[in-house]
C-alpha positions in Angstrom: 165.1 77.3 75.0 163.0 76.1 72.0 160.0 77.8 70.4 157.2 75.9 68.7 154.3 77.0 66.5 151.4 74.7 66.0 149.0 75.1 63.0 148.6 72.7 60.1 152.2 71.7 60.9 154.7 72.0 63.7 157.4 74.7 63.4 160.3 74.6 65.8 163.1 77.0 66.4 166.2 76.8 68.7 166.4 80.6 68.5 168.2 80.7 65.2 167.3 77.9 62.8 163.6 77.2 62.1 162.3 73.9 60.6 159.0 72.2 60.1 158.8 68.8 61.8 156.2 66.0 62.4 157.6 64.9 65.7 159.1 67.1 68.4 162.6 66.0 69.5 163.6 65.8 73.1 163.6 69.3 74.6 164.0 70.5 78.2 162.5 74.0 78.0 160.0 75.4 75.4 157.6 78.1 74.7 154.6 77.2 72.5 151.9 79.0 70.6 148.9 77.6 68.8 146.9 79.1 65.9 143.6 77.2 66.6 142.3 79.6 69.3 138.7 80.9 69.6 138.4 84.4 71.3 135.7 86.3 73.0 135.4 89.4 75.2 133.4 89.1 78.4 132.9 91.0 81.6 133.5 89.5 85.1 134.3 90.8 88.6 138.1 91.2 88.7 138.4 91.3 92.5 137.1 87.7 93.0 139.4 85.3 91.1 137.4 82.1 91.6 134.2 83.7 90.7 135.8 85.4 87.7 137.3 82.3 86.3 134.1 80.2 86.6 132.0 83.0 85.1 134.2 83.5 82.1 134.4 79.8 81.5 130.6 79.6 81.6 130.2 82.5 79.2 132.7 81.0 76.8 130.9 77.6 76.9 127.6 79.4 76.1 129.2 80.8 72.9 131.2 77.7 71.8 129.6 74.2 72.0 132.8 72.0 72.1 134.8 71.2 75.2 137.5 73.9 75.5 140.3 74.8 77.9 140.4 78.6 78.4 142.7 81.2 79.7 142.0 84.9 80.1 143.7 88.2 80.4 142.4 91.5 81.7 142.0 94.2 79.0 139.9 96.7 80.9 138.0 97.4 84.1 136.2 94.1 84.8 136.7 93.3 81.0 138.6 90.2 80.0 139.7 88.6 76.8 138.9 84.8 77.0 141.0 82.5 74.7 139.9 78.9 74.3 141.5 75.9 72.6 139.7 72.6 72.1 140.6 70.0 74.8 141.5 67.4 72.1 143.9 69.8 70.4 145.7 70.6 73.7 146.0 66.9 74.5 147.4 66.2 71.0 150.0 69.0 71.4 151.1 67.7 74.9 151.3 64.2 73.5 153.9 65.4 70.9 156.1 67.1 73.4 158.0 64.8 75.8 158.9 66.1 79.2 157.2 68.7 81.3 159.5 71.7 80.6 156.9 73.9 78.9 157.3 77.4 80.2 154.4 79.1 78.4 151.7 77.8 76.1 149.8 80.8 74.6 147.6 81.7 71.6 149.5 82.6 68.4 148.2 86.2 68.5 149.9 86.8 71.9 153.2 85.8 70.4 152.7 88.2 67.5 151.6 91.0 69.8 154.8 90.4 71.9 157.0 90.9 68.8 155.1 94.0 67.7 155.5 95.4 71.2 159.2 94.6 71.2 159.6 96.4 67.9 157.6 99.4 69.2 154.8 99.1 66.7 152.0 101.7 67.5 149.3 99.4 68.9 146.8 102.2 69.3 145.9 101.7 65.6 143.8 98.8 64.2 146.3 96.4 62.7 145.7 93.5 60.3 148.8 91.3 60.6 149.4 89.0 57.6 151.9 86.2 58.4 153.2 84.3 55.4 154.2 80.8 56.5 155.1 79.7 53.0 153.4 77.1 50.7 150.5 79.6 50.1 149.6 79.5 53.8 148.8 83.0 55.2 147.6 83.7 58.7 145.4 86.8 59.2 144.9 88.4 62.6 143.3 91.7 63.6 144.7 93.6 66.6 143.2 96.6 68.4 145.2 97.5 71.5 145.3 94.4 73.7 142.3 92.9 71.8 142.8 90.5 68.9 140.6 88.4 66.6 140.6 84.7 65.9 143.4 83.9 63.5 142.2 82.8 60.1 144.2 80.8 57.6 144.1 81.8 53.9 145.7 79.6 51.2 146.7 82.0 48.4 149.7 83.9 47.1 147.7 86.4 45.1 147.3 90.0 46.4 143.9 90.3 44.7 142.6 87.3 46.8 144.1 88.5 50.1 143.2 92.2 49.9 139.4 91.7 50.3 140.0 89.5 53.3 142.2 92.3 54.8 139.4 94.9 54.3 136.7 92.6 55.7 138.6 91.3 58.7 138.5 94.5 60.9 134.8 95.0 60.2 133.9 91.5 61.3 136.2 91.8 64.3 134.6 95.1 65.6 131.1 93.8 65.0 131.8 90.7 67.1 133.8 92.3 70.0 131.7 95.5 70.0 128.8 93.5 71.3 130.7 93.0 74.6 132.6 96.2 75.0 130.7 98.9 73.1 134.1 99.6 71.3 134.0 101.6 68.2 137.0 101.6 65.9 138.8 104.9 65.1 139.0 103.9 61.5 142.9 104.1 61.4 143.9 100.8 59.8 147.4 99.6 59.1 148.3 96.3 57.4 151.6 94.6 58.4 152.9 91.8 56.2 156.1 89.8 56.2 156.0 88.9 52.5 157.8 91.5 50.3 156.1 90.5 47.0 152.7 90.4 48.6 153.4 93.8 50.2 154.2 95.3 46.7 151.1 93.6 45.2 148.7 95.0 47.8 150.3 98.4 47.6 149.8 98.4 43.8 146.2 97.4 44.0 145.3 99.9 46.7 147.9 102.8 46.8 146.0 104.6 49.6 146.2 101.7 52.0 148.5 102.1 55.1 150.8 99.0 54.8 154.1 98.1 56.3 156.6 95.4 55.5 157.7 93.3 58.5 161.1 91.7 57.8 160.7 88.5 59.8 160.1 85.1 58.3 158.5 83.5 61.4 157.2 86.4 63.6 155.3 84.1 66.0 158.5 82.1 66.8 160.4 85.3 67.2 157.7 86.8 69.3 157.7 83.9 71.7 161.2 85.0 72.8 159.7 88.2 74.1 156.5 86.7 75.5 156.9 86.9 79.2 153.5 86.0 80.6 152.1 83.6 83.3 149.4 82.5 80.8 149.6 78.8 80.0 147.1 76.2 78.7 147.1 73.2 81.0 145.3 69.9 80.9 142.6 69.3 83.5 144.5 66.3 84.8 147.6 68.4 85.4 145.5 71.0 87.3 143.9 68.3 89.4 147.3 66.7 90.1 148.8 70.0 91.1 145.8 70.7 93.3 146.3 67.3 95.0 150.0 68.0 95.5 149.1 71.4 97.1 146.6 69.7 99.4 149.1 67.1 100.3 151.8 69.7 101.1 149.2 71.7 103.1 148.2 68.6 105.1 151.8 67.6 105.7 152.6 71.2 106.8 149.5 71.2 109.1 150.5 67.8 110.5 154.0 69.0 111.3 152.6 72.1 113.0 150.1 70.0 114.9 152.8 67.6 116.1 155.1 70.5 117.1 152.3 72.1 119.0 151.6 68.8 120.7 155.2 68.4 121.8 155.4 72.0 123.0 152.1 71.5 124.9 153.4 68.3 126.5 156.6 70.1 127.7 154.6 73.1 128.8 152.1 70.9 130.7 154.9 69.0 132.5 156.6 72.2 133.5 153.3 73.6 134.7 152.5 70.5 136.7 155.8 71.0 138.6 155.1 74.7 139.1 151.5 73.8 140.1 152.6 71.4 142.8 154.8 74.1 144.4 152.2 76.8 144.0 149.5 74.6 145.4 151.5 73.9 148.5 152.2 77.6 149.0 148.5 78.4 148.4 147.3 76.1 151.1 149.7 77.7 153.5 148.5 81.1 152.5 144.9 80.1 152.9 145.5 78.7 156.4 147.2 81.9 157.4 144.5 84.0 155.8 141.8 82.2 157.7 143.6 82.8 160.9 143.9 86.5 160.1 140.3 86.8 159.1 139.2 85.2 162.3 141.3 87.6 164.4 140.1 90.6 162.3 136.4 89.6 162.9 137.0 89.5 166.6 138.7 92.9 166.5 135.9 94.4 164.3 133.2 93.2 166.6 135.0 94.7 169.6 135.6 98.0 167.9 131.9 98.2 166.7 130.7 97.6 170.2 133.0 100.3 171.6 131.8 102.7 169.0 128.2 102.1 169.7 128.9 102.7 173.4 130.4 106.1 172.6 127.7 107.1 170.0 124.8 109.2 171.2 121.4 107.7 171.4 119.2 108.0 168.2 115.4 107.9 168.1 115.1 105.9 164.8 111.4 105.9 164.4 111.0 109.7 165.0 113.6 110.5 162.4 112.0 108.2 159.9 108.5 109.5 160.3 109.8 113.1 160.3 111.5 112.5 156.9 108.5 110.6 155.5 106.2 113.4 156.5 108.3 116.0 154.6 108.3 113.9 151.4 105.5 114.6 148.8 102.6 112.0 148.9 103.6 110.7 145.5 106.8 109.1 146.8 107.2 105.8 148.6 110.3 104.7 150.4 111.9 101.6 148.9 114.6 101.0 151.5 116.5 102.9 154.1 119.3 102.5 156.7 121.0 104.3 159.5 124.8 104.2 159.8 127.2 105.8 162.2 129.9 108.1 160.7 132.4 109.7 163.0 130.3 111.5 165.6 127.1 111.6 163.5 124.4 109.3 162.2 123.6 109.1 158.5 120.2 108.3 157.1 120.0 107.3 153.4 117.2 105.9 151.4 116.0 105.3 147.8 112.5 106.6 147.0 110.3 106.1 143.9 107.1 107.7 142.6 104.0 105.6 143.2 102.4 104.1 140.0 104.8 105.9 137.7 103.5 109.4 138.8 105.4 112.5 138.2 108.3 113.3 140.6 107.3 116.3 142.7 109.9 118.6 144.0 111.2 117.5 147.4 111.1 120.5 149.8 114.3 121.5 151.4 113.3 122.5 154.9 113.7 121.4 158.4 115.7 118.2 158.5 116.0 118.1 154.7 117.5 121.5 154.4 121.1 120.2 154.0 120.1 116.8 152.6 121.9 115.3 149.6 119.2 114.6 146.9 120.0 113.2 143.5 118.5 111.1 140.7 119.0 107.3 140.6 118.1 104.4 138.3 117.7 101.0 140.0 116.3 97.8 138.3 115.2 99.7 135.2 113.2 102.1 137.5 114.0 105.8 137.9 114.0 107.3 141.4 115.7 109.5 143.9 118.5 109.0 146.3 118.2 110.8 149.7 121.0 111.2 152.2 120.6 113.1 155.5 123.3 113.8 158.0 121.8 113.9 161.6 
């Protein structure tokens, strides 16, 4: 595994030896970080990934005019830290690295934050991290929890030049990020620096300042070892190519499934056709036998009905009907009625309705209606009564 830092030069480490190069040698796996990153805090719906990504990219583009490639990380409820690098810069970096074995490609500040987390630095404080890359080049980054500022480069070795920048940096950082988050700094400020002489110089100029010496010559390269994150800057062409590969795999998978289903359907259809031919033959035989049985049953039913009528007592239909009609209140009209024989008795049943939606008067229970069955009914969206009389 190799670790690379991109700023005004390229720093590369194999995990032990660090050197500055102009051309990256052949490497198979690498983790990269870049200093030239612009940062903003923005809100977006965290439960809708597609909507979240497009909204954050839109907000970043409104703040920065150039063409950027962005990544984001969640730092609060629906609050994200958006980090953008200019497209040209990313293309330049990828052109210097042969092969495609880049494991992560993150902002410089994430690598520094990874090292501080590994060394159990108290990240609840506001931290100004001063990274001395040598040759007067100093990188200044402000951290506040997960948030961090844009990394600035300062070319000086003098403590009196760097101290004002250290004091001013957290103020500018909180003014800018506070617009989005409403965050107010606690005022606890700690300076971490990896240059012993500069540490002593700042301590001499401001004895009351909280400052710590960080013994690590290249903290970003060291921090990349502990930066285990899915974040990675990727070229638009790479994203499109991967999307096409996914679509191709998806289509191929769907095609295989469709062909498999087709083959299974063909086998199933052939098997069903064989079963159908046998079943159809049996069905025709059953239908023929059923028709014969129905014909015989009809003849038996007719004979039984005739015999039953012969045994049943005579019924004066009209007298019964008019007697029942005469007992019903005048507001009712008979919709339909029928007489049916049941055992040794006749049954009269009918549905009656109130005329012109009048009120339903009480049906008197006297004479022939004394033992009648009377209950409410609802037929064709019309309320009525059901009347059943055993004669």
